[in-house]
N, CA, C and O atoms as a printed pandas DataFrame, in Angstrom:
     atom_number atom_name residue_name chain_id  residue_number  x_coord  y_coord  z_coord
0              1         N          UNK        A               1   -2.496  -10.461   -1.614
1              2        CA          UNK        A               1   -2.934   -9.248   -1.159
2              3         C          UNK        A               1   -3.354   -9.565    0.159
3              4         O          UNK        A               1   -3.810  -10.685    0.393
4              5         N          UNK        A               2   -3.245   -8.645    1.106
5              6        CA          UNK        A               2   -3.297   -8.440    2.643
6              7         C          UNK        A               2   -5.013   -8.447    3.044
7              8         O          UNK        A               2   -5.692   -7.460    2.764
8              9         N          UNK        A               3   -5.641   -9.692    3.740
9             10        CA          UNK        A               3   -7.011   -9.728    4.213
10            11         C          UNK        A               3   -7.424   -8.379    4.925
11            12         O          UNK        A               3   -6.662   -7.470    5.256
12            13         N          UNK        A               4   -8.928   -8.450    5.106
13            14        CA          UNK        A               4   -9.415   -7.360    5.655
14            15         C          UNK        A               4   -9.138   -7.729    7.015
15            16         O          UNK        A               4   -8.775   -6.842    7.787
16            17         N          UNK        A               5   -9.279   -9.115    7.486
17            18        CA          UNK        A               5   -8.804   -9.190    8.968
18            19         C          UNK        A               5   -7.746   -8.870    9.660
19            20         O          UNK        A               5   -7.682   -8.430   10.808
20            21         N          UNK        A               6   -6.844   -9.130    8.846
21            22        CA          UNK        A               6   -4.962   -8.929    8.767
22            23         C          UNK        A               6   -5.095   -7.193    8.941
23            24         O          UNK        A               6   -4.405   -6.576    9.752
24            25         N          UNK        A               7   -6.020   -6.592    8.109
25            26        CA          UNK        A               7   -5.726   -4.907    8.355
26            27         C          UNK        A               7   -6.323   -4.631    9.832
27            28         O          UNK        A               7   -5.802   -3.856   10.634
28            29         N          UNK        A               8   -7.427   -5.340   10.054
29            30        CA          UNK        A               8   -8.216   -5.013   11.255
30            31         C          UNK        A               8   -7.310   -5.435   12.523
31            32         O          UNK        A               8   -7.305   -4.670   13.488
32            33         N          UNK        A               9   -6.655   -6.446   12.559
33            34        CA          UNK        A               9   -5.856   -6.659   13.514
34            35         C          UNK        A               9   -4.522   -5.664   13.913
35            36         O          UNK        A               9   -4.180   -5.229   15.013
36            37         N          UNK        A              10   -3.914   -5.485   12.563
37            38        CA          UNK        A              10   -2.821   -4.337   12.515
38            39         C          UNK        A              10   -3.251   -2.978   13.062
39            40         O          UNK        A              10   -2.534   -2.356   13.846
40            41         N          UNK        A              11   -4.592   -2.466   12.582
41            42        CA          UNK        A              11   -4.787   -1.246   12.848
42            43         C          UNK        A              11   -5.172   -1.388   14.511
43            44         O          UNK        A              11   -4.991   -0.416   15.244
44            45         N          UNK        A              12   -5.605   -2.415   14.940
45            46        CA          UNK        A              12   -6.107   -2.477   16.441
46            47         C          UNK        A              12   -4.624   -2.476   17.359
47            48         O          UNK        A              12   -4.426   -1.773   18.349
48            49         N          UNK        A              13   -3.759   -3.346   16.820
49            50        CA          UNK        A              13   -2.678   -3.459   17.679
50            51         C          UNK        A              13   -1.864   -2.023   17.619
51            52         O          UNK        A              13   -1.252   -1.600   18.599
52            53         N          UNK        A              14   -1.925   -1.332   16.376
53            54        CA          UNK        A              14   -1.327   -0.141   16.166
54            55         C          UNK        A              14   -1.813    0.979   17.312
55            56         O          UNK        A              14   -1.103    1.633   18.076
56            57         N          UNK        A              15   -3.098    0.974   17.181
57            58        CA          UNK        A              15   -3.867    2.151   18.104
58            59         C          UNK        A              15   -3.710    1.719   19.320
59            60         O          UNK        A              15   -3.273    2.587   20.075
60            61         N          UNK        A              16   -3.929    0.565   19.859
61            62        CA          UNK        A              16   -3.820    0.149   21.440
62            63         C          UNK        A              16   -2.532    0.473   21.965
63            64         O          UNK        A              16   -2.367    1.039   23.046
64            65         N          UNK        A              17   -1.198   -0.059   20.832
65            66        CA          UNK        A              17   -0.060   -0.037   21.184
66            67         C          UNK        A              17    0.584    1.552   21.696
67            68         O          UNK        A              17    1.313    1.845   22.644
68            69         N          UNK        A              18   -0.059    2.411   20.587
69            70        CA          UNK        A              18    0.369    3.909   20.660
70            71         C          UNK        A              18   -0.422    4.283   21.972
71            72         O          UNK        A              18    0.306    4.685   22.880
72            73         N          UNK        A              19   -1.598    4.235   22.212
73            74        CA          UNK        A              19   -2.060    4.597   23.240
74            75         C          UNK        A              19   -1.644    4.162   24.577
75            76         O          UNK        A              19   -1.527    4.985   25.484
76            77         N          UNK        A              20   -1.410    2.889   24.750
77            78        CA          UNK        A              20   -0.674    2.201   25.810
78            79         C          UNK        A              20    0.462    3.041   26.411
79            80         O          UNK        A              20    0.575    3.478   27.556
80            81         N          UNK        A              21    1.277    3.157   25.344
81            82        CA          UNK        A              21    2.426    3.756   25.625
82            83         C          UNK        A              21    2.762    5.409   25.773
83            84         O          UNK        A              21    3.793    6.048   25.982
84            85         N          UNK        A              22    1.239    5.785   25.535
85            86        CA          UNK        A              22    0.998    7.180   25.767
86            87         C          UNK        A              22    1.688    8.238   24.625
87            88         O          UNK        A              22    1.897    9.423   24.887
88            89         N          UNK        A              23    2.018    7.589   23.267
89            90        CA          UNK        A              23    2.718    7.954   22.297
90            91         C          UNK        A              23    1.521    9.127   21.613
91            92         O          UNK        A              23    1.805   10.204   21.089
92            93         N          UNK        A              24    0.130    8.537   21.806
93            94        CA          UNK        A              24   -0.892    9.065   21.311
94            95         C          UNK        A              24   -2.043    9.379   22.504
95            96         O          UNK        A              24   -2.273    8.576   23.408
96            97         N          UNK        A              25   -2.591   10.413   22.391
97            98        CA          UNK        A              25   -3.665   10.811   23.154
98            99         C          UNK        A              25   -4.799   10.612   22.726
99           100         O          UNK        A              25   -5.173   11.694   22.273
100          101         N          UNK        A              26   -5.427   10.012   22.624
101          102        CA          UNK        A              26   -6.888    9.987   21.629
102          103         C          UNK        A              26   -7.793   10.867   22.131
103          104         O          UNK        A              26   -8.117   10.920   23.317
104          105         N          UNK        A              27   -8.253   11.629   21.172
105          106        CA          UNK        A              27   -9.516   12.541   21.400
106          107         C          UNK        A              27  -10.738   12.094   21.054
107          108         O          UNK        A              27  -11.765   12.703   21.349
108          109         N          UNK        A              28  -10.713   10.949   20.373
109          110        CA          UNK        A              28  -11.968   10.192   19.991
110          111         C          UNK        A              28  -11.812    8.849   20.607
111          112         O          UNK        A              28  -10.853    8.454   21.271
112          113         N          UNK        A              29  -12.964    8.161   20.269
113          114        CA          UNK        A              29  -12.878    6.518   20.957
114          115         C          UNK        A              29  -12.005    5.668   20.051
115          116         O          UNK        A              29  -11.944    5.816   18.831
116          117         N          UNK        A              30  -11.361    4.800   20.726
117          118        CA          UNK        A              30  -10.268    4.296   20.151
118          119         C          UNK        A              30  -10.899    3.253   19.001
119          120         O          UNK        A              30  -10.200    2.962   18.031
120          121         N          UNK        A              31  -12.177    2.732   19.140
121          122        CA          UNK        A              31  -12.682    2.113   17.951
122          123         C          UNK        A              31  -12.629    2.922   16.700
123          124         O          UNK        A              31  -12.205    2.512   15.619
124          125         N          UNK        A              32  -13.117    4.154   16.960
125          126        CA          UNK        A              32  -13.130    5.100   15.894
126          127         C          UNK        A              32  -11.857    5.405   15.150
127          128         O          UNK        A              32  -11.815    5.741   13.966
128          129         N          UNK        A              33  -10.819    5.256   15.956
129          130        CA          UNK        A              33   -9.348    5.547   15.715
130          131         C          UNK        A              33   -9.281    4.346   14.635
131          132         O          UNK        A              33   -9.089    4.477   13.426
132          133         N          UNK        A              34   -9.457    3.310   15.254
133          134        CA          UNK        A              34   -9.221    1.799   14.673
134          135         C          UNK        A              34   -9.910    1.755   13.076
135          136         O          UNK        A              34   -9.507    1.227   12.040
136          137         N          UNK        A              35  -10.883    2.399   13.328
137          138        CA          UNK        A              35  -11.657    2.295   11.774
138          139         C          UNK        A              35  -11.106    3.353   10.840
139          140         O          UNK        A              35  -11.146    3.296    9.611
140          141         N          UNK        A              36  -10.701    4.112   11.412
141          142        CA          UNK        A              36   -9.781    5.433   10.584
142          143         C          UNK        A              36   -8.443    4.793    9.859
143          144         O          UNK        A              36   -8.115    4.972    8.686
144          145         N          UNK        A              37   -7.778    4.033   10.812
145          146        CA          UNK        A              37   -6.219    3.394   10.564
146          147         C          UNK        A              37   -7.026    2.456    9.593
147          148         O          UNK        A              37   -6.531    2.493    8.467
148          149         N          UNK        A              38   -7.947    1.757    9.672
149          150        CA          UNK        A              38   -8.323    0.456    8.474
150          151         C          UNK        A              38   -8.760    1.076    7.371
151          152         O          UNK        A              38   -8.606    0.437    6.331
152          153         N          UNK        A              39   -9.317    2.253    7.279
153          154        CA          UNK        A              39   -9.679    2.809    5.976
154          155         C          UNK        A              39   -8.548    3.331    5.200
155          156         O          UNK        A              39   -8.477    3.280    3.972
156          157         N          UNK        A              40   -7.519    3.921    6.117
157          158        CA          UNK        A              40   -6.350    4.397    5.347
158          159         C          UNK        A              40   -5.260    3.328    4.889
159          160         O          UNK        A              40   -4.559    3.464    3.887
160          161         N          UNK        A              41   -5.221    2.337    5.693
161          162        CA          UNK        A              41   -4.334    1.009    5.354
162          163         C          UNK        A              41   -4.874    0.274    4.204
163          164         O          UNK        A              41   -4.129   -0.403    3.496
164          165         N          UNK        A              42   -6.387    0.393    3.941
165          166        CA          UNK        A              42   -7.273   -0.393    2.855
166          167         C          UNK        A              42   -7.161    0.638    1.446
167          168         O          UNK        A              42   -7.167    0.290    0.265
168          169         N          UNK        A              43   -7.093    1.535    1.821
169          170        CA          UNK        A              43   -6.718    2.492    0.735
170          171         C          UNK        A              43   -5.514    2.345    0.127
171          172         O          UNK        A              43   -5.403    2.059   -1.065
172          173         N          UNK        A              44   -4.426    2.555    1.015
173          174        CA          UNK        A              44   -3.297    2.373    0.754
174          175         C          UNK        A              44   -2.750    1.083   -0.121
175          176         O          UNK        A              44   -1.929    1.145   -1.036
176          177         N          UNK        A              45   -3.386   -0.068    0.370
177          178        CA          UNK        A              45   -3.062   -1.399   -0.251
178          179         C          UNK        A              45   -3.446   -1.410   -1.659
179          180         O          UNK        A              45   -2.711   -1.762   -2.581
180          181         N          UNK        A              46   -5.148   -0.830   -1.802
181          182        CA          UNK        A              46   -5.817   -0.883   -3.097
182          183         C          UNK        A              46   -4.820    0.034   -3.899
183          184         O          UNK        A              46   -4.623   -0.346   -5.054
184          185         N          UNK        A              47   -4.288    0.943   -3.582
185          186        CA          UNK        A              47   -3.392    2.004   -4.432
186          187         C          UNK        A              47   -2.095    1.287   -4.736
187          188         O          UNK        A              47   -1.559    1.459   -5.830
188          189         N          UNK        A              48   -1.541    0.455   -3.779
189          190        CA          UNK        A              48   -0.351   -0.238   -4.479
190          191         C          UNK        A              48   -0.786   -1.434   -5.222
191          192         O          UNK        A              48    0.049   -1.833   -6.035
192          193         N          UNK        A              49   -2.120   -2.253   -5.134
193          194        CA          UNK        A              49   -2.365   -2.948   -5.893
194          195         C          UNK        A              49   -2.591   -2.327   -7.346
195          196         O          UNK        A              49   -2.122   -2.914   -8.321
196          197         N          UNK        A              50   -3.178   -1.357   -7.465
197          198        CA          UNK        A              50   -3.620   -0.562   -8.858
198          199         C          UNK        A              50   -2.063   -0.659   -9.533
199          200         O          UNK        A              50   -1.798   -1.391  -10.487
200          201         N          UNK        A              51   -1.095    0.217   -8.854
201          202        CA          UNK        A              51    0.062    0.578   -9.252
202          203         C          UNK        A              51    0.751   -0.889   -9.812
203          204         O          UNK        A              51    1.035   -0.976  -11.006
204          205         N          UNK        A              52    0.978   -1.924   -8.972
205          206        CA          UNK        A              52    1.331   -3.199   -9.445
206          207         C          UNK        A              52    0.729   -3.745  -10.704
207          208         O          UNK        A              52    1.434   -4.282  -11.558
208          209         N          UNK        A              53   -0.474   -3.622  -10.817
209          210        CA          UNK        A              53   -1.224   -4.059  -11.946
210          211         C          UNK        A              53   -1.061   -3.165  -13.206
211          212         O          UNK        A              53   -1.428   -3.692  -14.257
212          213         N          UNK        A              54   -0.733   -2.317  -13.254
213          214        CA          UNK        A              54   -0.405   -1.114  -14.246
214          215         C          UNK        A              54    1.099   -1.291  -14.525
215          216         O          UNK        A              54    1.521   -1.293  -15.681
216          217         N          UNK        A              55    1.790   -1.419  -13.608
217          218        CA          UNK        A              55    3.081   -1.881  -13.862
218          219         C          UNK        A              55    3.542   -3.225  -14.739
219          220         O          UNK        A              55    4.452   -3.361  -15.558
220          221         N          UNK        A              56    2.503   -4.200  -14.213
221          222        CA          UNK        A              56    2.512   -5.831  -14.624
222          223         C          UNK        A              56    1.947   -5.463  -16.186
223          224         O          UNK        A              56    2.425   -6.123  -17.108
224          225         N          UNK        A              57    0.963   -4.447  -16.486
225          226        CA          UNK        A              57    0.432   -4.539  -17.809
226          227         C          UNK        A              57    1.669   -3.724  -18.785
227          228         O          UNK        A              57    1.925   -4.147  -19.912
228          229         N          UNK        A              58    2.365   -2.551  -18.217
229          230        CA          UNK        A              58    2.967   -1.807  -19.248
230          231         C          UNK        A              58    4.433   -2.781  -19.540
231          232         O          UNK        A              58    4.927   -2.916  -20.660
232          233         N          UNK        A              59    4.993   -3.419  -18.245
233          234        CA          UNK        A              59    5.867   -4.482  -18.402
234          235         C          UNK        A              59    5.814   -5.544  -19.437
235          236         O          UNK        A              59    6.827   -5.879  -20.051
236          237         N          UNK        A              60    4.452   -6.168  -19.678
237          238        CA          UNK        A              60    4.263   -6.987  -20.519
238          239         C          UNK        A              60    4.544   -6.275  -22.003
239          240         O          UNK        A              60    5.443   -6.657  -22.753
240          241         N          UNK        A              61    3.752   -5.324  -22.265
241          242        CA          UNK        A              61    3.725   -4.207  -23.199
242          243         C          UNK        A              61    5.140   -4.140  -24.021
243          244         O          UNK        A              61    5.307   -4.423  -25.207
244          245         N          UNK        A              62    5.964   -3.761  -23.220
245          246        CA          UNK        A              62    7.423   -3.429  -23.331
246          247         C          UNK        A              62    8.179   -4.406  -23.413
247          248         O          UNK        A              62    9.230   -4.273  -24.041
248          249         N          UNK        A              63    7.921   -5.386  -22.930
249          250        CA          UNK        A              63    8.859   -6.669  -22.935
250          251         C          UNK        A              63    8.276   -7.139  -24.462
251          252         O          UNK        A              63    9.183   -7.556  -25.181
252          253         N          UNK        A              64    7.167   -7.148  -24.978
253          254        CA          UNK        A              64    6.951   -7.687  -26.126
254          255         C          UNK        A              64    7.574   -6.793  -27.431
255          256         O          UNK        A              64    7.854   -7.235  -28.545
256          257         N          UNK        A              65    7.693   -5.491  -26.975
257          258        CA          UNK        A              65    8.483   -4.719  -28.096
258          259         C          UNK        A              65    9.820   -4.920  -28.109
259          260         O          UNK        A              65   10.451   -4.889  -29.166
260          261         N          UNK        A              66   10.472   -5.178  -26.762
261          262        CA          UNK        A              66   12.030   -5.294  -27.037
262          263         C          UNK        A              66   12.376   -6.826  -25.987
263          264         O          UNK        A              66   12.740   -6.733  -24.815
264          265         N          UNK        A              67   12.236   -7.729  -26.475
265          266        CA          UNK        A              67   12.529   -9.094  -25.964
266          267         C          UNK        A              67   13.926   -9.263  -24.884
267          268         O          UNK        A              67   13.992   -9.905  -23.836
268          269         N          UNK        A              68   14.865   -8.530  -25.490
269          270        CA          UNK        A              68   16.187   -8.161  -24.567
270          271         C          UNK        A              68   16.196   -7.559  -23.400
271          272         O          UNK        A              68   17.211   -7.566  -22.704
272          273         N          UNK        A              69   14.943   -6.888  -22.981
273          274        CA          UNK        A              69   14.685   -6.020  -21.832
274          275         C          UNK        A              69   14.727   -7.227  -20.534
275          276         O          UNK        A              69   14.261   -8.340  -20.777
276          277         N          UNK        A              70   15.222   -6.973  -19.371
277          278        CA          UNK        A              70   14.789   -7.529  -18.297
278          279         C          UNK        A              70   13.359   -7.301  -17.653
279          280         O          UNK        A              70   13.016   -6.260  -17.094
280          281         N          UNK        A              71   12.686   -8.279  -17.795
281          282        CA          UNK        A              71   11.017   -7.783  -17.055
282          283         C          UNK        A              71   11.101   -7.544  -15.802
283          284         O          UNK        A              71   10.439   -6.562  -15.467
284          285         N          UNK        A              72   11.725   -8.123  -14.874
285          286        CA          UNK        A              72   11.799   -7.874  -13.519
286          287         C          UNK        A              72   12.386   -6.319  -13.126
287          288         O          UNK        A              72   11.779   -5.559  -12.372
288          289         N          UNK        A              73   13.550   -6.031  -13.715
289          290        CA          UNK        A              73   13.942   -4.714  -13.773
290          291         C          UNK        A              73   12.943   -3.540  -14.288
291          292         O          UNK        A              73   12.495   -2.531  -13.746
292          293         N          UNK        A              74   12.808   -4.062  -15.448
293          294        CA          UNK        A              74   11.835   -3.005  -15.938
294          295         C          UNK        A              74   10.348   -2.968  -15.222
295          296         O          UNK        A              74    9.694   -1.926  -15.205
296          297         N          UNK        A              75    9.953   -3.983  -14.734
297          298        CA          UNK        A              75    8.565   -3.830  -13.752
298          299         C          UNK        A              75    9.034   -3.061  -12.581
299          300         O          UNK        A              75    8.276   -2.156  -12.232
300          301         N          UNK        A              76   10.065   -3.214  -11.931
301          302        CA          UNK        A              76   10.428   -2.493  -10.705
302          303         C          UNK        A              76   10.680   -0.840  -11.023
303          304         O          UNK        A              76   10.306    0.027  -10.233
304          305         N          UNK        A              77   11.380   -0.539  -12.315
305          306        CA          UNK        A              77   11.465    0.966  -12.474
306          307         C          UNK        A              77    9.995    1.465  -13.201
307          308         O          UNK        A              77    9.672    2.649  -13.108
308          309         N          UNK        A              78    9.393    0.789  -13.706
309          310        CA          UNK        A              78    7.874    1.482  -13.904
310          311         C          UNK        A              78    6.966    1.483  -12.772
311          312         O          UNK        A              78    6.018    2.264  -12.683
312          313         N          UNK        A              79    7.290    0.513  -11.820
313          314        CA          UNK        A              79    6.513    0.677  -10.489
314          315         C          UNK        A              79    6.868    1.978   -9.754
315          316         O          UNK        A              79    6.035    2.665   -9.162
316          317         N          UNK        A              80    8.082    2.233   -9.837
317          318        CA          UNK        A              80    8.635    3.615   -9.064
318          319         C          UNK        A              80    8.235    4.438   -9.580
319          320         O          UNK        A              80    7.667    5.286   -8.892
320          321         N          UNK        A              81    8.301    4.617  -10.904
321          322        CA          UNK        A              81    7.799    5.852  -11.791
322          323         C          UNK        A              81    6.132    5.842  -11.526
323          324         O          UNK        A              81    5.680    6.987  -11.502
324          325         N          UNK        A              82    5.433    5.104  -11.385
325          326        CA          UNK        A              82    3.983    5.140  -11.166
326          327         C          UNK        A              82    3.737    5.788   -9.961
327          328         O          UNK        A              82    3.014    6.774   -9.818
328          329         N          UNK        A              83    4.448    5.119   -8.977
329          330        CA          UNK        A              83    4.302    5.490   -7.713
330          331         C          UNK        A              83    4.418    6.906   -7.468
331          332         O          UNK        A              83    3.508    7.598   -7.010
332          333         N          UNK        A              84    5.937    7.445   -7.893
333          334        CA          UNK        A              84    6.094    8.749   -8.040
334          335         C          UNK        A              84    4.998    9.691   -8.396
335          336         O          UNK        A              84    4.515   10.585   -7.702
336          337         N          UNK        A              85    4.688    9.315   -9.634
337          338        CA          UNK        A              85    3.518   10.069  -10.408
338          339         C          UNK        A              85    2.371   10.302   -9.502
339          340         O          UNK        A              85    1.703   11.336   -9.483
340          341         N          UNK        A              86    2.195    9.267   -8.757
341          342        CA          UNK        A              86    0.722    9.323   -7.822
342          343         C          UNK        A              86    1.335    9.926   -6.446
343          344         O          UNK        A              86    0.536    9.933   -5.509
344          345         N          UNK        A              87    2.214   10.270   -6.269
345          346        CA          UNK        A              87    2.709   10.484   -5.087
346          347         C          UNK        A              87    2.533    9.720   -3.808
347          348         O          UNK        A              87    2.128   10.134   -2.722
348          349         N          UNK        A              88    2.936    8.470   -4.175
349          350        CA          UNK        A              88    2.743    7.147   -3.423
350          351         C          UNK        A              88    4.134    6.699   -2.822
351          352         O          UNK        A              88    5.021    6.608   -3.671
352          353         N          UNK        A              89    4.431    6.456   -1.753
353          354        CA          UNK        A              89    5.636    5.755   -1.408
354          355         C          UNK        A              89    5.213    4.429   -1.210
355          356         O          UNK        A              89    4.155    4.081   -0.685
356          357         N          UNK        A              90    6.352    3.506   -1.790
357          358        CA          UNK        A              90    6.475    2.148   -1.954
358          359         C          UNK        A              90    7.041    1.557   -0.641
359          360         O          UNK        A              90    7.241    0.346   -0.544
């Protein structure tokens, strides 16, 4: 899992870079934009972690039922389906 300090650094870099290149024209203070990006990224990583945990649980359950199944492939497929259901892009 990515640390909060890494998310802060990434969000700060993103906002400053976009503003410096005039790709965005901030209507709010940059610190407010950075805080917003941090919130969005944190929520995104949390959702991905939830999907991963659910996929791990389901993979384990299904692998017990059918030992012939390839757990890595099964997990990948379950993960994709869960993400689709939540409208989440992996």
